[in-house]
C-alpha angles and dihedrals in degrees: 000000000000093000092059129085120261110244123206116203107199105200089028097141094069127082098267097038096046091050091050090046091052092051092048089049089050089055087060103258125134104246127197124195130225126195139155086247120051096209089057091051091050093047091048089049093050092048092052090045088053089055097045132053106283098322091238107195095016110152146098119323121289133161112309136176096235113036117187122193114211117193131163115247 
């Protein structure tokens, strides 16, 4: 949705981060994914896009108004 904030999930290619990113995307926000490996970020973004309507804006991390850092404990 163009009227909502873009959310960056750093660590979004892991189990916790990708689950969080998927839920945020389902809420209508544009989500960008950050990972130590660009290929993992792209794969996670594509998987999320496939599970949401179109995945507009899916891709590796870029500046966002609401960054979230997801790390395992």
